[in-house]
C-alpha positions in Angstrom: -19.8 -5.9 -17.6 -18.6 -7.1 -14.2 -15.0 -6.0 -13.6 -12.3 -8.3 -12.4 -12.0 -6.3 -9.1 -14.0 -3.7 -7.3 -10.8 -1.7 -6.7 -7.2 -1.8 -8.0 -4.6 0.0 -5.9 -1.2 0.7 -7.4 1.4 0.7 -4.7 1.9 -1.3 -1.5 3.4 1.5 0.6 1.7 3.3 3.5 -0.5 5.2 1.1 -1.8 2.2 -0.7 -2.2 0.3 2.6 -4.1 3.2 4.1 -6.5 3.3 1.2 -7.1 -0.5 1.4 -7.8 -0.3 5.1 -10.4 2.4 4.6 -12.0 0.6 1.7 -12.2 -2.6 3.8 -13.8 -0.6 6.6 -16.4 0.5 4.0 -17.2 -3.1 3.2 -15.2 -3.3 -0.1 -13.1 -6.4 0.0 -12.5 -7.3 -3.7 -9.2 -5.3 -3.8 -6.1 -6.0 -5.8 -2.9 -4.1 -4.6 -0.4 -4.1 -7.5 3.2 -3.5 -6.5 6.2 -3.2 -8.9 8.7 -4.2 -6.2 9.1 -7.6 -4.7 7.7 -6.7 -1.2 5.5 -4.2 0.6 6.6 -1.0 2.3 7.2 1.4 -0.5 10.1 3.7 0.2 11.0 1.7 3.4 11.4 -1.4 1.3 13.2 0.2 -1.6 15.6 2.3 0.5 18.1 0.5 2.8 21.2 2.5 2.6 23.4 3.0 5.7 22.0 5.6 8.1 18.5 5.4 6.8 16.0 6.7 9.4 12.8 8.8 9.5 13.3 12.6 9.6 10.0 13.1 11.4 9.6 11.7 14.9 8.2 8.2 14.8 5.3 9.0 17.1 4.1 11.3 14.3 5.4 9.3 11.3 2.8 6.5 11.7 -0.9 5.9 11.5 -2.7 7.7 14.4 -5.1 4.7 14.6 -2.3 2.2 14.7 0.4 3.5 17.1 3.6 1.5 17.6 4.7 1.7 21.3 8.0 -0.1 20.6 10.0 2.4 18.5 13.6 2.1 19.6 14.4 5.7 19.1 12.5 9.0 18.7 13.6 9.0 15.1 13.4 5.3 14.2 15.8 3.6 11.9 14.4 2.5 8.5 14.3 -1.2 9.3 11.7 -0.5 12.0 9.5 1.4 9.5 9.7 -1.7 7.3 8.7 -3.9 10.3 5.9 -1.5 11.1 4.6 -1.8 7.5 4.7 -5.6 7.8 2.7 -5.4 11.1 0.1 -3.1 9.6 -0.3 -5.4 6.6 -0.8 -8.5 8.9 -3.1 -6.8 11.3 -5.5 -5.4 8.6 -5.3 -8.5 6.4 -3.8 -6.8 3.4 -1.2 -9.3 2.2 -3.8 -11.5 0.5 -4.7 -8.6 -1.7 -1.1 -7.8 -2.8 0.7 -8.9 -6.0 4.4 -8.2 -6.2 6.6 -7.7 -9.3 3.6 -6.3 -11.1 4.3 -3.2 -13.2 1.4 -1.1 -14.3 2.0 0.5 -17.7 -1.3 2.3 -18.5 -4.8 2.7 -17.1 -7.8 3.8 -19.3 -11.4 4.7 -18.4 -14.0 2.8 -20.4 -17.0 5.1 -20.5 -19.3 2.6 -22.1 -18.7 -0.1 -19.4 -18.1 2.4 -16.6 -14.8 0.8 -15.5 -11.0 1.1 -15.6 -8.8 -1.0 -17.8 -5.4 -1.4 -16.2 -2.6 -2.8 -18.4 0.3 -4.5 -16.6 3.2 -6.5 -17.9 1.1 -9.6 -17.8 -2.2 -8.4 -19.2 -5.2 -6.3 -18.6 -7.3 -6.0 -15.4 -10.6 -4.3 -15.1 -11.9 -2.5 -11.9 -14.7 -0.2 -10.9 -12.5 2.1 -8.9 -8.8 2.9 -9.5 -6.4 4.2 -6.8 -2.9 5.4 -7.5 -0.6 5.2 -4.5 2.8 5.3 -6.1 4.2 7.9 -3.7 5.7 11.3 -4.2 9.3 10.0 -4.4 9.1 6.8 -6.5 10.8 7.7 -9.7 14.6 8.1 -9.1 16.5 10.8 -11.0 19.7 9.6 -12.6 21.8 12.6 -13.9 23.0 12.3 -17.5 26.5 13.8 -17.0 28.7 13.5 -20.1 30.7 10.4 -19.9 28.9 8.8 -17.0 28.5 5.6 -19.0 32.2 5.3 -19.4 32.9 5.2 -15.6 34.9 2.1 -14.8 34.2 2.0 -11.1 31.0 1.2 -9.2 28.0 3.4 -9.4 25.3 3.1 -6.7 22.0 5.0 -6.6 20.7 5.3 -3.1 17.4 3.6 -4.2 19.3 0.6 -5.4 21.8 0.2 -2.6 24.4 -2.6 -2.8 24.2 -4.2 0.7 27.7 -5.3 1.7 29.6 -2.6 -0.1 31.9 -1.4 2.6 33.9 1.4 0.9 37.0 0.4 2.9 40.2 1.4 1.1 38.2 3.3 -1.6 38.0 6.8 -2.9 34.3 7.5 -2.8 32.3 10.4 -4.2 28.7 11.3 -3.6 26.6 13.6 -5.7 23.8 15.4 -3.9 23.3 17.0 -0.5 19.5 16.4 0.1 17.9 14.7 3.0 19.1 11.2 1.9 22.7 12.4 1.5 22.6 14.1 4.9 22.0 10.6 6.5 24.4 8.7 4.2 27.5 11.0 4.1 28.5 10.5 7.7 28.3 6.7 7.2 30.5 6.6 4.1 33.0 9.0 5.7 33.5 6.5 8.5 34.5 3.8 6.0 36.1 5.3 2.9 39.7 6.4 2.7 38.6 9.5 0.9 35.1 11.0 0.3 34.3 13.9 -2.0 30.9 15.5 -1.6 29.6 17.2 -4.8 27.1 19.9 -3.7 25.0 21.8 -6.1 22.6 23.3 -3.5 23.2 23.4 0.2 20.5 22.3 2.6 19.1 23.8 5.8 19.9 21.4 8.6 18.7 21.9 12.2 19.7 19.9 15.3 18.1 16.5 15.7 16.7 16.0 19.2 17.0 12.2 19.0 17.4 9.6 21.8 16.8 6.0 22.5 13.3 5.3 24.0 13.8 3.3 27.2 12.1 0.0 27.6 10.2 1.4 30.5 8.7 4.2 28.4 7.8 1.6 25.7 5.9 -0.4 28.3 4.0 2.7 29.4 3.1 3.5 25.8 1.8 -0.1 25.3 -0.2 -0.2 28.6 -1.4 3.4 28.6 -1.9 4.4 24.9 -3.1 7.8 25.9 0.5 8.7 26.8 1.7 8.0 23.3 -1.1 10.1 21.9 0.1 13.0 24.0 3.7 12.5 22.7 2.2 12.5 19.2 0.2 15.7 19.8 3.2 17.5 21.2 5.5 16.6 18.3 2.8 17.3 15.7 2.2 20.7 17.2 5.9 21.6 16.9 6.0 20.5 13.3 2.7 22.4 12.7 4.2 25.6 14.0 7.3 25.2 11.8 5.2 24.5 8.8 2.4 27.0 9.2 4.3 30.0 10.6 7.7 29.4 9.1 6.6 28.3 5.6 2.9 28.9 4.8 2.5 32.3 6.5 5.9 33.6 5.7 4.6 37.1 4.8 2.9 37.5 8.2 5.5 35.7 10.3 8.9 36.5 8.8 10.5 36.6 12.3 9.6 32.9 12.8 11.2 32.0 9.5 14.3 34.0 10.3 14.6 32.4 13.7 14.5 28.9 12.2 17.3 30.0 9.8 19.3 31.4 12.7 19.0 28.1 14.6 20.3 26.3 11.5 23.2 28.7 11.1 24.1 28.4 14.7 24.1 24.7 14.4 26.4 24.9 11.4 28.8 27.3 13.2 29.0 25.1 16.2 29.9 22.0 14.2 32.1 23.1 11.3 35.5 24.6 12.1 36.6 26.0 8.7 35.0 29.3 7.8 35.1 28.7 4.0 33.4 25.4 4.4 30.7 26.9 6.6 30.1 29.6 3.9 29.8 26.9 1.2 27.3 24.9 3.4 25.1 27.9 4.1 22.0 28.2 1.8 21.4 31.4 -0.1 17.7 30.8 -0.2 15.1 31.3 2.6 14.4 28.6 5.1 11.5 26.4 3.8 12.0 27.0 0.1 13.4 23.5 0.0 12.6 20.8 2.6 14.9 21.2 5.5 16.2 18.2 7.6 17.6 17.2 11.0 21.0 15.9 11.7 23.7 16.0 14.5 26.4 14.3 12.5 26.2 15.8 8.9 28.1 19.0 9.5 30.7 17.5 11.7 31.7 15.1 8.9 33.3 18.0 7.0 35.9 18.4 9.8 37.3 15.0 8.9 40.6 15.0 7.0 39.3 12.4 4.6 36.3 14.4 3.6 36.2 17.3 1.0 33.4 19.5 -0.2 33.3 20.2 -3.9 30.9 23.0 -5.1 32.2 23.5 -8.6 29.8 22.0 -11.2 30.5 18.7 -12.8 31.9 19.0 -16.4 32.1 15.4 -17.2 32.8 11.9 -15.9 35.8 9.9 -17.0 36.6 6.2 -16.4 38.5 6.9 -13.3 36.9 10.1 -11.9 35.0 13.3 -12.2 36.2 16.5 -13.9 34.7 19.8 -12.6 34.1 23.0 -14.4 37.2 24.6 -13.0 39.4 21.8 -14.5 40.0 19.9 -11.3 39.8 16.1 -11.5 38.7 14.0 -8.6 39.7 10.3 -8.7 36.9 8.0 -7.8 36.5 4.3 -7.2 32.8 4.3 -6.2 30.3 6.9 -7.2 27.1 7.3 -5.1 24.1 9.0 -6.6 22.0 10.8 -4.0 20.3 12.7 -6.8 16.8 12.5 -5.6 13.6 11.9 -7.6 11.8 13.3 -10.6 8.4 14.5 -9.5 7.0 16.7 -12.1 8.2 15.1 -15.3 7.6 11.4 -14.7 5.9 11.0 -11.3 2.7 13.0 -11.8 1.4 10.4 -12.7 3.9 7.6 -12.6 2.4 5.9 -15.7 -0.1 6.9 -18.4 -3.6 7.5 -17.2 -6.4 8.2 -19.8 -9.7 9.5 -18.6 -13.0 10.4 -20.2 -12.9 11.6 -23.8 -9.3 10.5 -24.1 -7.8 13.0 -21.7 -4.2 12.1 -20.8 -3.7 13.1 -17.2 0.0 13.8 -17.4 -0.3 15.8 -20.6 -3.2 17.7 -19.3 -1.3 18.7 -16.1 1.8 19.7 -18.0 -0.1 21.6 -20.7 -2.3 23.4 -18.2 -1.8 23.6 -14.5 -1.2 20.8 -12.0 -4.4 20.4 -10.0 -6.6 18.0 -8.1 -9.7 18.5 -6.0 -8.8 18.2 -2.3 -5.6 16.7 -3.6 -7.3 13.4 -4.6 -9.7 13.6 -7.6 -9.6 15.1 -11.0 -12.3 16.2 -13.5 -12.8 13.9 -16.5 -11.3 11.0 -14.5 -14.3 9.2 -13.0 -13.7 6.7 -10.1 -10.1 7.7 -9.9 -8.5 8.4 -6.5 -5.0 9.8 -7.1 -3.3 9.8 -3.7 0.0 11.4 -4.8 -1.4 14.5 -6.5 -0.8 18.2 -6.7 -1.7 20.1 -3.5 -2.2 16.9 -1.5 0.8 16.9 0.8 -0.4 18.2 4.2 1.8 19.1 7.1 5.3 17.6 7.4 4.3 14.0 8.0 3.2 11.9 5.1 0.7 10.2 7.4 -1.2 13.4 7.8 -1.8 13.3 4.0 -2.8 9.6 4.1 -5.3 10.0 6.9 -6.9 13.1 5.4 -7.4 11.2 2.1 -8.9 8.2 4.0 -11.4 10.6 5.5 -12.3 11.9 2.0 -12.8 8.4 0.8 -15.1 7.6 3.7 -17.4 10.5 3.0 -17.3 10.1 -0.8 -18.1 6.3 -0.8 -20.7 6.8 1.9 -22.5 9.3 -0.3 -22.1 7.0 -3.3 -23.7 4.2 -1.3 -26.5 6.5 0.0 -27.4 7.4 -3.6 -27.2 3.8 -4.9 -24.6 5.0 -7.4 -21.5 3.3 -8.7 -19.7 6.2 -10.4 -18.4 9.5 -9.1 -16.6 12.4 -10.8 -15.6 15.7 -9.4 -17.2 18.7 -11.1 -15.1 21.2 -13.0 -16.6 24.0 -10.9 -15.6 22.4 -7.6 -12.1 21.7 -8.9 -11.7 25.3 -10.1 -12.8 26.7 -6.8 -10.4 24.5 -4.9 -7.5 25.5 -7.2 -8.3 29.1 -6.8 -8.4 28.7 -3.0 -5.0 27.0 -2.7 -3.4 29.4 -5.2 -4.6 32.3 -3.1 -3.5 30.8 0.2 -0.1 30.1 -1.1 0.5 33.8 -1.9 1.5 34.3 1.8 4.0 31.4 1.7 7.8 31.5 1.6 7.5 30.1 -2.0 6.1 33.3 -3.4 7.3 35.9 -0.8 10.7 34.6 0.1 13.9 34.3 -1.8 13.7 30.8 -3.4 15.5 31.5 -6.6 18.6 29.4 -5.8 16.7 26.6 -4.0 16.2 24.2 -6.9 13.4 22.7 -4.9 11.2 19.9 -5.9 8.3 21.9 -4.4 8.2 23.8 -7.7 7.0 22.4 -10.9 8.0 23.4 -14.5 5.4 26.1 -14.4 7.1 27.8 -11.5 4.2 26.9 -9.2 4.7 25.4 -5.7 2.0 22.8 -6.4 2.9 20.1 -3.9 1.9 21.2 -0.5 -1.7 22.0 0.6 -1.5 25.5 2.2 -3.6 24.8 5.2 -3.1 23.8 8.8 -3.3 20.1 9.5 -6.6 20.5 11.6 -8.3 22.5 8.9 -7.2 20.1 6.2 -8.5 17.1 8.1 -11.8 18.9 8.7 -12.2 19.9 5.1 -11.4 16.3 3.9 -14.3 14.9 5.9 -16.7 17.7 5.4 -16.4 18.7 1.7 -19.7 19.4 0.0 -21.1 16.2 -1.5 -22.4 18.1 -4.5 -18.8 18.7 -5.5 -19.2 15.4 -7.3 -21.6 14.0 -10.0 -22.9 10.6 -9.2 -24.4 8.0 -11.6 
C-alpha cells in the first residue's frame, strides 16, 4: 500500500522544522507537518505574555547552520524568536508542508502494510515514517484548586494570554514562580494596583548579563559570520560548564555547584531589602535540581509597596479571591496561572501512540521506565522518531537537542538507503544498553547526589527518575548521535 505521505511530522515548532529540514536534505520531500495551533513557531507562537524573552543567549538559542545576525539583544524578546521561525520556514521552503488547526488524536503502526495510520480531527492519514515534535512544554497544567470554577474575575493562563489586558486599577494575583513567572511578575507589578505572588517553590535566579546589540555589531555578524560563531562558542562553553560541572558532575565538582548557589544568593541579597522576604525567596534545594533562570528585575519587584509574597498554600478559591491554609483571604480581580506544564502524565507522548503488537507507548513508559534509544527511537515502534523523549534533552539550549537528533536522522536514513530498506526499528539490546549507560552516568548528578527533595522539579518523573536530560557533554552527545552503531537497528 502506498501511504499518503512519506513522512508526517506533528508540530511546527523548531523541533519539527529541524526534522523537516534534515529530511529534505536527505531527498525526502513528501512531508506533511501537522500543527494544532493556527501558525508555526511552537512555544514562540503560543506564548506572547508581557516580558517574554529567551533565557538562553540568542546566539546559542538558534540553529548553528542558520545564524541570525540581527538579534536586538543578547537575550532576544519572544517576538524576534517568532520572526526567526518565520524566516527559517521561508528559507527552507517548509510552509507548503504545514497544515494548521490540525489536532492529532492517535497514531497506530500497521504491521501488515508497514506504515503509520495517523488519526486527526478530520480523518486518517497514512505515512511511512512518523515524527513527533510536540515539544517538552506543550501541555499546560491547570491546577484544580477547590472552587476555582466559581471565581468571578478573570483567569488567564500564560499560554493563553489575553493581549490588551492592562491590569490597571486591578488587584492581581499570580500562581507560580517558575521561569515564566520570573519574566512576567515585574511586568504585572508595573501595571496593577496590587499584586500577590503565590509561591510554592522558590527558584534559583542568577544575574542576567543582557544588553542591546549595537547595529554596528549586527553588521559585523552579517558580513563576517565567523565572528558570530565565536560568540556562540563562548556562550555555549559557559552554559556547558554550568551544566556539566554544576549539575551532571555534582559529586565530583560540588564546589562549582556551591559557587553557583552563592552567586544566586548574593544576587538575591543585593536586590531584596527585607530579610524575611529574602529568606522566603531562597530555595532549600541544591542549585540545578530545578531549572534555574536569569533575571535582573524579578527580585527587585518584591521591594515595591504594591507587591506581596504569599508562601502559605492555597486552601480554596472563592468568587472574589483566594483563601490560604492559614485562613488569610486575598481579594483578586485577575488571576494569572503561571503553573507550568504537565510533562510526565500527558506530554510523554502528547497523544496515544500504538506500536507493534498493540504496545501503547504512554502506558509502556508509565508501567515500566521512561526510555528511548539516543533519546529518539523506541523498541516495538518501527519508523517512529520521537523528538521529545526521555533522555533526549542535551545541554541547556533546546537547539543542541534538535541538531543532535538531526545528525541521528542523517545517519539512520543514510543506512536505510544504503541497504535498500524502508523500515527501521531499534533493537531491545541497544535500547537497554543506552538506558543502562545514562542511568549510570546520572548517578554523579545533583539529581541523585544533591538535596532535591523540596524542588518539585519537572526533571523528575513519577518513578522518581530524572529522565529528561541526557547526562553527557554537548560535544560527546553530538558525536554519539552521528556515530551510533548502525547495527543498533533492524532494517527490512
